[in-house]
KOLVEX-623536 format. One line per 5 residues: number of its first residue (from 1); for each residue x, y, z of N, C-alpha, C, CB. Coordinates in Angstrom, 1 decimal, decimal comma. Glycine has a CB too. Layout:
BEGIN
NUM	X/Y/Z/X/Y/Z/X/Y/Z/X/Y/Z; ...
//
This chain:
BEGIN
1	-31,2/-54,0/3,7/-31,6/-53,1/2,5/-31,8/-54,0/1,3/-30,5/-51,9/2,2; -32,7/-54,1/0,7/-33,2/-54,9/-0,6/-32,4/-54,5/-1,8/-34,7/-54,7/-0,8; -32,3/-55,4/-2,8/-31,5/-55,0/-3,8/-31,9/-53,7/-4,4/-31,4/-56,0/-4,7; -33,3/-53,7/-4,5/-34,1/-52,4/-5,1/-33,9/-51,2/-4,7/-35,2/-52,3/-5,0; -33,7/-51,3/-3,2/-33,4/-50,0/-2,6/-31,8/-49,5/-2,6/-34,0/-50,2/-1,1
6	-31,0/-50,6/-2,8/-29,5/-50,5/-3,0/-29,4/-49,9/-4,4/-28,7/-51,8/-2,8; -30,2/-50,1/-5,5/-30,0/-49,8/-6,7/-30,4/-48,1/-7,0/-30,9/-50,8/-7,5; -31,5/-48,0/-6,0/-32,1/-46,6/-5,9/-30,9/-45,7/-5,3/-33,6/-46,6/-4,9; -30,3/-46,3/-4,3/-29,3/-45,5/-3,6/-28,1/-45,1/-4,4/-28,8/-46,2/-2,3; -27,8/-46,3/-5,3/-26,6/-46,0/-6,4/-26,8/-45,2/-7,2/-26,1/-47,0/-7,1
11	-28,3/-45,2/-7,8/-28,7/-44,0/-8,9/-28,5/-42,7/-8,4/-30,1/-43,9/-9,3; -29,1/-42,5/-7,1/-29,2/-41,4/-6,6/-27,7/-40,7/-6,3/-30,2/-41,5/-5,5; -26,7/-41,7/-6,0/-25,4/-41,4/-5,6/-24,7/-40,8/-6,8/-24,8/-42,5/-5,0; -25,3/-41,7/-8,0/-24,4/-41,2/-9,3/-25,0/-40,1/-9,7/-24,3/-42,2/-10,6; -26,2/-39,7/-9,7/-27,0/-38,5/-10,2/-26,2/-37,3/-9,2/-28,9/-38,7/-9,9
16	-25,9/-37,5/-8,1/-25,6/-36,3/-7,4/-24,1/-36,1/-7,6/-26,0/-36,5/-5,9; -23,3/-37,2/-8,0/-21,9/-36,9/-8,3/-22,0/-36,3/-9,9/-21,0/-38,3/-8,2; -22,7/-36,9/-10,5/-22,9/-36,2/-12,0/-23,4/-34,6/-11,8/-24,1/-37,1/-13,0; -24,2/-34,4/-11,0/-24,4/-33,0/-10,9/-23,3/-32,2/-10,5/-25,4/-32,7/-10,2; -22,6/-32,6/-9,4/-21,7/-31,9/-8,9/-20,4/-31,8/-9,9/-21,4/-32,5/-7,7
21	-20,3/-32,6/-10,8/-19,1/-32,9/-11,7/-19,6/-31,5/-12,9/-19,1/-34,9/-12,5; -21,0/-31,6/-13,2/-21,6/-30,7/-14,2/-21,5/-29,5/-13,8/-23,0/-30,9/-14,6; -21,9/-29,0/-12,5/-21,7/-27,8/-11,7/-20,2/-27,2/-12,0/-22,0/-28,0/-10,1; -19,3/-28,3/-11,6/-18,0/-27,5/-11,9/-17,6/-27,3/-13,3/-16,8/-28,2/-11,2; -18,1/-28,1/-14,2/-17,7/-28,0/-15,5/-18,4/-26,7/-16,0/-18,0/-29,2/-16,3
26	-19,6/-26,3/-15,6/-20,1/-25,1/-16,1/-19,3/-23,9/-15,3/-21,7/-25,1/-15,8; -18,9/-24,1/-14,3/-18,1/-22,9/-13,5/-16,7/-22,6/-14,4/-17,6/-23,3/-11,9; -16,1/-23,9/-15,0/-14,9/-23,7/-15,5/-15,3/-22,9/-17,1/-14,2/-25,4/-15,5; -16,4/-23,3/-17,5/-16,7/-22,7/-18,8/-16,8/-21,1/-18,5/-18,0/-23,4/-19,4; -17,7/-20,9/-17,4/-17,9/-19,4/-17,2/-16,5/-18,7/-17,0/-18,9/-19,2/-15,9
31	-15,5/-19,3/-16,2/-14,2/-18,6/-15,9/-13,5/-18,6/-17,1/-13,4/-19,2/-14,9; -13,9/-19,5/-18,3/-13,0/-19,3/-19,5/-13,5/-18,1/-20,2/-13,1/-20,6/-20,4; -14,9/-17,9/-20,2/-15,3/-16,5/-20,7/-14,9/-15,4/-20,1/-16,5/-16,3/-20,8; -14,5/-15,5/-18,9/-14,0/-14,1/-18,0/-12,6/-14,1/-18,5/-14,1/-14,2/-16,3; -11,9/-15,1/-18,7/-10,4/-15,2/-19,3/-10,4/-14,5/-20,8/-9,9/-17,0/-19,5
36	-11,2/-14,8/-21,4/-11,3/-14,3/-22,8/-11,7/-12,9/-22,7/-12,3/-15,1/-23,8; -12,3/-12,4/-21,8/-12,8/-10,9/-21,8/-11,6/-10,3/-21,4/-13,9/-10,6/-20,8; -11,0/-10,7/-20,2/-9,7/-9,8/-19,8/-8,5/-10,2/-20,8/-9,2/-10,1/-18,1; -8,6/-11,1/-21,2/-7,4/-11,6/-22,2/-7,3/-10,6/-23,5/-7,6/-13,3/-22,8; -8,5/-10,2/-23,9/-8,7/-9,2/-24,9/-8,2/-7,9/-24,6/-10,0/-9,2/-25,4
41	-8,5/-7,6/-23,1/-8,0/-6,2/-22,7/-6,4/-6,3/-22,5/-8,9/-5,8/-21,2; -6,0/-7,5/-22,0/-4,5/-7,3/-22,0/-3,8/-7,4/-23,4/-3,9/-8,3/-21,0; -4,4/-7,9/-24,2/-3,9/-7,7/-25,6/-3,7/-6,5/-26,3/-4,7/-8,2/-26,2; -5,0/-5,8/-26,0/-5,2/-4,2/-26,5/-3,9/-3,4/-25,5/-7,2/-3,5/-26,0; -3,8/-3,7/-24,2/-2,8/-3,1/-23,5/-1,4/-3,4/-24,2/-3,0/-3,5/-22,0
46	-1,1/-4,7/-24,5/0,2/-5,0/-25,1/0,4/-4,1/-26,4/0,2/-6,5/-25,4; -0,5/-4,0/-27,1/-0,4/-3,4/-28,5/-0,3/-2,1/-28,2/-1,7/-3,7/-29,4; -1,1/-1,5/-27,5/-0,9/0,2/-27,1/0,5/0,4/-26,4/-2,3/0,9/-25,9; 0,9/-0,5/-25,8/2,2/-0,1/-25,0/3,3/-0,3/-26,0/2,4/-0,9/-23,6; 3,3/-1,3/-26,7/4,4/-1,4/-27,9/4,5/-0,2/-28,9/4,2/-2,6/-28,8
51	3,3/0,5/-28,9/3,1/1,5/-29,9/3,5/2,9/-29,4/1,6/1,5/-30,3; 3,1/3,0/-27,8/3,4/4,3/-27,0/4,3/4,1/-25,8/2,2/4,8/-26,4; 5,1/3,3/-26,0/6,3/2,8/-24,9/6,6/4,2/-24,0/8,1/2,2/-25,9; 6,9/5,0/-24,6/7,5/6,4/-23,8/6,3/7,0/-23,1/8,2/7,6/-25,0; 5,3/7,2/-23,9/4,0/7,9/-23,0/3,5/6,8/-21,8/2,5/8,0/-24,2
56	3,5/5,6/-22,1/3,1/4,6/-21,1/4,0/4,8/-19,8/3,2/3,1/-21,8; 5,3/5,0/-20,2/6,3/5,1/-19,2/6,1/6,3/-18,4/7,6/5,0/-19,8; 5,7/7,4/-19,1/5,5/8,2/-18,2/4,2/8,7/-17,3/5,9/9,0/-18,7; 3,3/7,9/-18,2/2,0/7,8/-17,4/2,1/6,9/-15,9/0,8/7,1/-18,4; 3,0/5,9/-16,2/3,0/5,0/-15,3/3,8/5,5/-13,9/3,6/3,9/-15,9
61	4,4/6,7/-14,2/5,1/7,4/-13,1/4,0/8,0/-12,0/6,0/8,7/-13,7; 2,7/8,0/-12,4/1,5/8,7/-11,5/1,1/7,6/-10,8/0,2/9,3/-12,4; 1,3/6,3/-10,9/0,8/5,3/-10,2/1,3/5,0/-8,7/0,9/4,3/-10,9; 0,6/4,7/-7,9/0,9/4,6/-6,5/1,3/3,2/-6,4/-0,1/4,9/-5,6; 2,9/2,7/-6,3/3,1/1,3/-6,2/2,9/0,8/-5,0/4,3/1,0/-6,5
66	3,2/1,3/-3,8/2,8/0,9/-2,6/1,4/0,5/-2,3/3,1/1,7/-1,8; 0,3/1,3/-2,9/-1,0/1,0/-2,9/-1,3/-0,4/-3,5/-1,6/2,0/-3,6; -0,7/-0,2/-4,8/-0,9/-1,5/-5,4/-0,2/-2,7/-4,8/-0,5/-1,4/-6,7; 0,9/-2,8/-4,1/1,7/-3,9/-3,8/0,6/-4,2/-2,5/3,4/-3,5/-3,4; 0,1/-3,4/-1,6/-0,7/-3,6/-0,4/-1,9/-4,4/-0,9/-1,2/-2,2/0,4
71	-2,5/-3,8/-2,1/-3,7/-4,7/-2,5/-3,5/-6,1/-3,1/-4,5/-3,9/-3,4; -2,2/-6,3/-3,6/-1,7/-7,6/-4,2/-1,8/-8,5/-2,8/0,0/-7,3/-4,9; -1,0/-8,0/-1,7/-0,8/-8,8/-0,5/-2,4/-9,2/-0,1/0,1/-7,9/0,8; -3,2/-8,1/-0,1/-4,6/-8,4/0,6/-5,3/-9,3/-0,2/-5,5/-7,2/0,8; -5,1/-9,5/-1,5/-5,8/-10,4/-2,4/-5,2/-11,7/-2,5/-6,0/-9,8/-3,7
76	-3,9/-11,8/-2,2/-3,2/-13,0/-2,0/-3,7/-13,7/-0,7/-1,7/-12,7/-1,8; -3,7/-13,0/0,2/-4,1/-13,5/1,6/-5,6/-14,1/1,6/-4,0/-12,4/2,8; -6,5/-13,2/0,7/-7,7/-13,5/0,6/-7,9/-14,9/0,0/-8,3/-12,4/0,0; -7,0/-14,9/-0,9/-7,3/-16,4/-1,7/-6,5/-17,6/-0,6/-6,3/-16,4/-3,5; -5,9/-17,1/0,2/-5,5/-18,3/1,3/-6,5/-18,5/2,1/-4,3/-18,1/2,2
81	-7,3/-17,5/2,6/-8,5/-17,6/3,6/-9,5/-18,4/2,7/-9,2/-16,0/4,0; -9,7/-18,3/1,5/-10,8/-19,0/0,9/-10,6/-20,2/0,7/-11,2/-18,6/-0,2; -9,3/-20,7/0,6/-8,8/-22,1/0,3/-9,0/-22,7/1,6/-7,3/-22,2/-0,2; -8,8/-22,0/2,7/-8,7/-22,4/4,0/-10,1/-22,9/4,5/-8,2/-21,3/4,8; -11,1/-21,7/4,1/-12,4/-22,0/4,4/-12,8/-23,4/3,7/-13,3/-20,9/3,9
86	-12,7/-23,7/2,7/-13,1/-24,8/1,9/-12,5/-26,1/2,4/-12,7/-24,6/0,4; -11,2/-26,1/2,9/-10,6/-27,1/3,5/-11,2/-27,4/4,8/-9,3/-26,8/3,5; -11,5/-26,3/5,5/-12,1/-26,5/7,0/-13,6/-27,1/6,8/-12,2/-24,8/8,0; -14,3/-26,6/5,8/-15,6/-27,5/5,7/-15,6/-29,1/5,4/-16,4/-26,9/4,8; -14,7/-29,1/4,4/-14,5/-30,5/3,9/-14,1/-31,4/5,2/-13,3/-30,5/2,6
91	-13,5/-30,8/6,2/-13,0/-31,5/7,4/-14,1/-31,3/8,4/-11,6/-31,0/8,0; -15,2/-30,9/8,3/-16,4/-30,7/9,2/-16,2/-29,5/10,3/-16,7/-32,0/10,0; -15,1/-28,8/10,0/-14,9/-27,7/11,0/-15,6/-26,4/10,6/-13,4/-27,4/11,1; -17,0/-26,4/10,6/-18,0/-25,5/10,4/-17,5/-23,9/10,8/-19,3/-26,1/11,2; -17,1/-23,8/12,2/-17,1/-22,6/12,4/-15,9/-21,9/12,1/-17,5/-22,4/13,7
96	-14,8/-22,7/11,6/-13,4/-22,3/11,3/-13,6/-22,0/9,9/-12,4/-23,4/11,5; -14,2/-22,6/9,2/-14,8/-22,2/7,7/-15,6/-21,0/7,6/-15,8/-23,2/7,1; -16,4/-20,7/8,5/-17,2/-19,4/8,7/-16,0/-18,2/9,0/-18,4/-19,7/10,1; -15,1/-18,5/9,8/-14,3/-17,5/10,0/-13,5/-17,1/9,0/-13,7/-17,7/11,0; -12,9/-18,1/8,5/-12,0/-17,8/7,2/-12,7/-17,2/6,0/-11,3/-19,0/6,7
101	-14,0/-17,6/5,8/-14,8/-17,2/4,7/-15,2/-15,3/5,0/-16,4/-18,2/4,7; -15,3/-15,3/6,3/-15,6/-13,8/6,8/-14,4/-13,0/6,6/-16,0/-13,7/8,5; -13,2/-13,8/6,9/-11,9/-13,1/6,7/-11,6/-12,6/5,2/-10,8/-14,0/7,1; -12,0/-13,5/4,2/-12,0/-13,4/2,9/-12,8/-12,1/2,4/-12,4/-14,7/2,4; -14,0/-12,1/3,0/-14,9/-10,8/2,6/-14,3/-9,6/3,5/-16,6/-11,1/3,1
106	-13,6/-9,7/4,5/-13,1/-8,6/4,9/-12,0/-8,0/4,3/-12,8/-8,7/6,0; -11,0/-9,1/3,7/-9,9/-8,8/2,8/-10,4/-7,9/1,5/-9,2/-10,2/2,3; -11,7/-8,5/0,9/-12,2/-7,9/-0,3/-12,5/-6,4/0,0/-13,5/-8,8/-0,8; -13,1/-6,1/1,1/-13,8/-4,9/1,5/-12,4/-4,1/1,6/-14,9/-5,1/2,9; -11,4/-4,5/2,5/-10,3/-3,6/2,5/-9,8/-3,3/1,1/-9,3/-4,1/3,3
111	-9,6/-4,0/0,2/-9,2/-4,0/-1,2/-10,0/-3,1/-1,9/-9,3/-5,1/-1,7; -11,1/-2,9/-1,7/-12,1/-2,0/-2,3/-11,8/-0,8/-2,0/-13,5/-2,3/-2,0; -11,6/-0,7/-0,5/-11,7/0,8/0,1/-10,0/1,4/-0,3/-11,9/0,7/2,3; -9,1/0,8/-0,4/-8,0/1,1/-1,1/-7,9/1,6/-2,4/-7,3/0,1/-1,2; -8,8/0,8/-3,3/-9,1/1,2/-4,5/-9,7/2,4/-4,8/-9,7/0,4/-5,0
116	-10,6/2,6/-4,0/-11,4/3,9/-3,7/-10,6/5,0/-3,6/-12,2/3,8/-2,4; -9,8/5,1/-2,2/-8,9/6,1/-2,3/-7,7/6,4/-3,1/-8,5/6,0/-1,4; -7,4/5,4/-3,9/-6,7/5,5/-5,2/-7,1/6,2/-6,3/-6,6/4,4/-5,7; -8,4/5,9/-6,5/-9,3/6,4/-7,7/-9,3/7,8/-7,2/-11,0/5,7/-7,9; -9,6/8,2/-5,9/-10,0/9,5/-5,6/-8,8/10,3/-5,7/-10,6/9,6/-4,4
121	-7,6/10,0/-5,5/-6,4/10,7/-5,8/-6,5/11,1/-7,1/-5,1/9,9/-5,6; -6,5/10,2/-8,0/-6,4/10,3/-9,6/-7,6/11,4/-9,9/-6,7/8,6/-10,5; -8,7/11,2/-9,6/-9,6/12,2/-9,8/-9,5/13,8/-9,4/-10,7/11,7/-9,1; -8,8/13,5/-8,1/-8,4/14,9/-7,4/-7,3/15,8/-8,4/-7,5/14,5/-5,9; -6,7/14,8/-8,9/-5,3/15,4/-9,9/-6,0/15,4/-11,2/-3,6/14,2/-10,0
126	-7,4/15,4/-11,5/-7,9/15,6/-12,7/-7,6/14,5/-13,9/-7,5/16,8/-13,0; -7,0/13,4/-13,4/-6,7/12,3/-14,2/-8,0/11,1/-14,2/-5,3/11,7/-13,6; -8,8/11,5/-15,1/-10,0/10,4/-15,2/-10,6/10,5/-16,7/-11,4/10,7/-14,1; -11,3/9,7/-17,1/-11,7/9,8/-18,6/-12,6/10,9/-18,8/-12,3/8,5/-19,2; -12,3/11,7/-19,9/-13,1/12,6/-20,3/-12,7/14,2/-19,5/-14,5/12,1/-20,0
131	-11,7/13,9/-18,6/-11,4/15,3/-17,9/-10,6/16,1/-18,9/-10,4/15,1/-16,4; -10,4/17,4/-18,7/-9,7/18,3/-19,3/-8,3/18,1/-19,3/-10,0/19,5/-18,9; -7,7/18,0/-18,0/-6,4/17,7/-18,0/-6,0/16,3/-18,9/-6,1/17,6/-16,5; -6,6/15,5/-18,7/-6,4/14,1/-19,2/-6,3/14,2/-20,9/-7,6/13,2/-18,6; -7,6/15,1/-21,3/-7,7/15,4/-22,7/-6,5/16,0/-23,2/-8,8/16,2/-23,1
136	-5,9/16,6/-22,8/-4,8/17,6/-23,0/-3,4/17,0/-23,3/-4,7/18,4/-21,8; -3,6/15,7/-22,4/-2,1/15,0/-22,4/-1,8/14,0/-23,8/-1,9/13,9/-21,0; -0,8/13,9/-24,3/-0,6/12,9/-25,4/-1,5/11,5/-25,7/0,8/12,4/-25,3; -1,7/11,1/-26,6/-2,7/9,8/-27,0/-2,1/8,7/-26,2/-2,7/9,3/-28,8; -0,9/8,6/-25,9/-0,2/7,4/-25,4/-0,9/7,1/-23,9/1,6/7,6/-25,4
141	-0,6/8,5/-23,2/-1,2/8,7/-21,8/-2,5/8,7/-21,5/-1,0/9,8/-21,3; -3,4/9,2/-22,6/-4,8/9,1/-22,5/-5,3/7,4/-22,6/-5,3/10,0/-23,9; -4,5/6,8/-23,6/-4,7/5,4/-23,6/-4,5/4,6/-22,2/-3,8/4,9/-24,6; -3,3/5,0/-21,7/-2,9/4,5/-20,6/-4,0/4,5/-19,6/-1,7/5,2/-20,0; -4,2/5,7/-19,2/-5,3/6,1/-18,1/-6,7/5,1/-18,6/-5,6/8,0/-18,1
146	-6,9/5,3/-19,8/-8,4/4,6/-20,3/-8,2/3,2/-19,8/-8,7/4,5/-22,0; -7,1/2,5/-20,1/-6,8/1,1/-19,8/-7,2/0,8/-18,6/-5,5/0,8/-19,9; -6,4/1,8/-17,7/-6,4/1,6/-16,4/-7,6/1,7/-15,6/-5,6/2,4/-15,8; -8,3/2,8/-16,0/-9,7/2,7/-15,2/-10,7/1,4/-15,7/-10,5/4,2/-15,6; -10,6/1,3/-17,2/-11,5/0,2/-17,5/-11,0/-1,2/-16,8/-11,6/0,0/-19,2
151	-10,1/-1,4/-16,9/-9,4/-2,8/-16,5/-9,6/-3,0/-15,0/-7,6/-2,8/-16,9; -9,0/-1,9/-14,1/-9,4/-1,9/-12,7/-10,6/-1,8/-12,4/-8,8/-1,1/-12,1; -11,5/-1,0/-13,1/-12,7/-0,9/-12,8/-13,8/-2,0/-13,0/-13,0/0,1/-13,3; -13,4/-2,7/-14,1/-14,1/-4,1/-14,3/-13,3/-5,0/-13,3/-14,2/-4,7/-15,9; -12,5/-5,0/-12,9/-12,1/-6,0/-12,1/-12,6/-5,8/-10,4/-10,5/-6,0/-12,2
156	-12,6/-4,4/-10,1/-13,3/-4,1/-8,9/-14,9/-4,6/-8,9/-13,2/-2,5/-8,7; -15,7/-4,4/-10,2/-16,7/-5,0/-10,3/-16,9/-6,4/-10,0/-17,0/-4,7/-11,3; -15,9/-7,3/-10,6/-15,8/-8,9/-10,1/-15,6/-8,8/-8,7/-14,5/-9,9/-10,9; -14,9/-8,0/-8,3/-14,5/-8,0/-6,6/-16,0/-8,0/-5,8/-13,4/-6,5/-6,1; -16,7/-6,9/-6,3/-18,0/-6,7/-5,5/-19,1/-7,9/-6,0/-18,6/-5,1/-5,7
161	-18,9/-8,2/-7,1/-19,8/-9,8/-7,3/-19,2/-10,6/-6,6/-19,8/-10,6/-8,9; -18,0/-10,9/-6,6/-17,5/-12,1/-5,8/-17,8/-12,1/-4,3/-16,0/-12,2/-5,9; -17,8/-10,9/-3,7/-18,3/-10,6/-2,4/-19,8/-10,8/-2,2/-18,0/-9,3/-2,0; -20,5/-10,5/-3,3/-22,0/-10,9/-3,0/-22,2/-12,5/-3,0/-23,0/-10,1/-4,3; -21,3/-13,2/-3,9/-21,3/-14,7/-3,9/-21,1/-15,3/-2,6/-20,3/-15,2/-4,8
166	-19,9/-14,8/-2,2/-19,3/-15,3/-0,8/-20,3/-14,9/0,4/-17,7/-14,6/-0,4; -20,8/-13,9/0,3/-21,8/-13,7/1,4/-22,8/-14,5/1,4/-22,4/-12,5/1,3; -23,5/-14,8/0,0/-24,3/-16,1/0,0/-23,9/-17,4/0,7/-24,4/-16,5/-1,4; -22,7/-17,6/0,2/-22,1/-18,9/0,7/-21,8/-18,8/2,3/-20,8/-19,2/-0,2; -21,8/-17,7/2,9/-21,6/-17,6/4,2/-23,1/-17,8/4,9/-20,9/-16,3/4,6
171	-24,0/-17,4/4,4/-25,4/-17,8/5,0/-25,5/-19,2/4,8/-26,6/-17,0/4,2; -25,3/-19,8/3,6/-25,6/-21,1/3,2/-25,0/-22,1/4,4/-25,0/-21,3/1,9; -23,6/-21,7/4,7/-23,0/-22,4/5,6/-23,4/-22,5/7,1/-21,8/-22,0/5,5; -24,1/-21,1/7,5/-24,7/-21,0/8,6/-26,0/-21,9/8,7/-25,0/-19,6/8,8; -26,6/-22,1/7,6/-27,8/-22,6/7,7/-28,0/-23,9/7,3/-28,6/-22,0/7,0
176	-26,6/-24,3/7,3/-26,4/-26,1/6,9/-27,0/-26,3/5,6/-27,2/-27,3/7,9; -26,9/-25,3/4,6/-27,1/-25,6/3,2/-26,1/-25,8/2,5/-27,7/-24,8/2,6; -24,8/-25,6/2,8/-23,6/-26,0/2,4/-22,9/-26,8/3,5/-22,9/-24,9/1,9; -22,8/-28,2/3,3/-22,1/-28,9/4,3/-21,0/-29,7/4,0/-22,9/-29,7/5,0; -20,2/-30,5/4,8/-18,9/-31,4/4,3/-19,5/-32,2/3,3/-18,2/-32,4/5,5
181	-20,6/-32,6/3,2/-21,2/-33,5/2,3/-21,6/-32,9/1,0/-22,3/-34,3/2,9; -21,8/-31,5/0,8/-22,5/-30,8/-0,1/-21,6/-29,6/-0,1/-24,0/-30,5/0,2; -20,6/-29,4/-0,5/-19,8/-28,3/-0,6/-19,3/-27,7/-2,0/-18,7/-28,7/0,1; -20,1/-28,2/-3,3/-19,6/-27,9/-4,5/-20,1/-26,2/-4,9/-20,1/-29,1/-5,6; -21,1/-25,8/-4,0/-21,2/-24,4/-4,1/-20,0/-23,3/-3,8/-22,2/-24,2/-3,4
186	-19,6/-23,9/-2,5/-18,6/-23,4/-1,8/-17,3/-23,2/-2,8/-18,4/-24,4/-0,5; -16,9/-24,6/-3,2/-16,0/-25,0/-4,2/-15,9/-24,0/-5,2/-16,4/-26,2/-4,8; -17,1/-23,9/-6,0/-17,1/-23,1/-7,4/-17,0/-21,7/-7,1/-18,4/-23,4/-8,3; -17,2/-21,1/-6,0/-17,2/-20,0/-5,4/-16,0/-19,6/-5,2/-17,9/-20,0/-4,3; -15,1/-20,5/-4,5/-13,6/-20,3/-4,4/-13,0/-20,2/-5,7/-12,9/-21,4/-3,6
191	-13,4/-21,0/-6,5/-13,0/-20,9/-7,9/-12,9/-19,5/-8,7/-13,8/-21,7/-8,6; -14,1/-18,8/-8,6/-14,2/-17,5/-8,9/-13,4/-16,8/-8,4/-15,2/-17,0/-8,6; -13,4/-16,6/-6,8/-12,4/-15,8/-6,3/-10,9/-15,9/-6,6/-12,6/-16,1/-5,1; -10,5/-17,0/-6,8/-9,1/-17,2/-7,3/-8,7/-16,5/-8,6/-8,8/-18,7/-7,5; -9,8/-16,8/-9,5/-9,8/-16,0/-10,7/-9,6/-14,5/-10,7/-11,0/-16,1/-11,3
196	-10,6/-14,0/-9,7/-10,5/-12,6/-9,5/-8,9/-12,1/-8,9/-11,9/-12,2/-8,5; -8,5/-12,8/-8,2/-6,9/-12,7/-7,5/-6,0/-12,8/-8,7/-6,4/-14,0/-6,2; -6,1/-13,9/-9,6/-5,2/-14,2/-10,4/-5,1/-12,9/-11,6/-5,7/-15,6/-11,1; -6,4/-12,3/-11,9/-6,5/-11,1/-12,9/-5,7/-10,1/-12,1/-8,0/-10,7/-13,3; -5,9/-9,7/-11,0/-5,1/-8,7/-10,3/-3,7/-9,1/-10,2/-5,7/-8,5/-9,0
201	-3,2/-10,2/-10,1/-1,8/-10,5/-10,2/-1,2/-9,9/-11,9/-1,8/-12,4/-10,0; -2,1/-10,0/-12,7/-1,4/-9,6/-14,0/-1,9/-8,1/-14,0/-1,9/-10,6/-15,4; -2,8/-7,5/-13,7/-2,8/-6,1/-13,5/-1,8/-5,3/-12,7/-4,1/-5,8/-13,0; -1,4/-5,9/-11,8/-0,3/-5,1/-10,8/0,7/-4,9/-11,4/0,0/-5,8/-9,5; 1,5/-5,8/-12,0/2,5/-5,4/-12,8/2,5/-4,5/-14,1/2,8/-6,4/-13,2
206	1,4/-4,7/-14,6/1,4/-3,9/-16,1/1,0/-2,5/-15,8/0,2/-4,6/-17,3; 0,3/-2,2/-14,6/0,2/-0,7/-14,4/1,0/-0,1/-13,3/-1,2/-0,4/-14,2; 1,5/-1,1/-12,4/2,0/-0,4/-11,4/3,7/-0,5/-11,5/1,3/-0,9/-10,1; 4,3/-1,7/-12,1/5,8/-2,0/-11,9/6,4/-1,7/-13,3/6,1/-3,7/-11,4; 5,6/-2,1/-14,4/6,5/-2,1/-15,7/6,3/-0,6/-16,1/5,9/-3,2/-16,9
211	7,7/0,0/-16,0/7,9/1,6/-16,3/8,7/1,5/-17,2/8,5/2,5/-15,3
//
């Protein structure tokens, strides 16, 4: 290889590296905005819980801790399978990476199904924003369930978006558009998914455990 060709190859390698770094920085900036969004909601929860501690305690008794715990285990396991998918692809184990990513998607779907049934029970009991039963409750309980539906609903939306992103990654791996030499997209998708799991780790104790 001539000196000119070596220089061109070095420049291309440098650009590829810089693009990967830039992509990861962009993802971290995006995740930071997500943290700010949920951070504001967590702050609102803390303020209202301090103000209406007794009513929050009563409202929390309506929560199904078992379902919340199951969903926590499901999401934690999905984070593990996501990490295993990335590690497998980096080692050139394409099929194992596909299986682990498919497992992550399956866990996400199970989480949403559990959340659907949990919400259905609340709606069946007349506990949902704007319902006659909820409006007649004290302000503290109204705020508790308002925050519950907003925060868990927003989280569920992030799970759905994450499933869409991971679905694309699955197709990309199958079509060799994401490979052991070019896995930054999968890695960034994993960062997003870990954030989704981390948010739930905070939501679970706030609504299900702290009474």
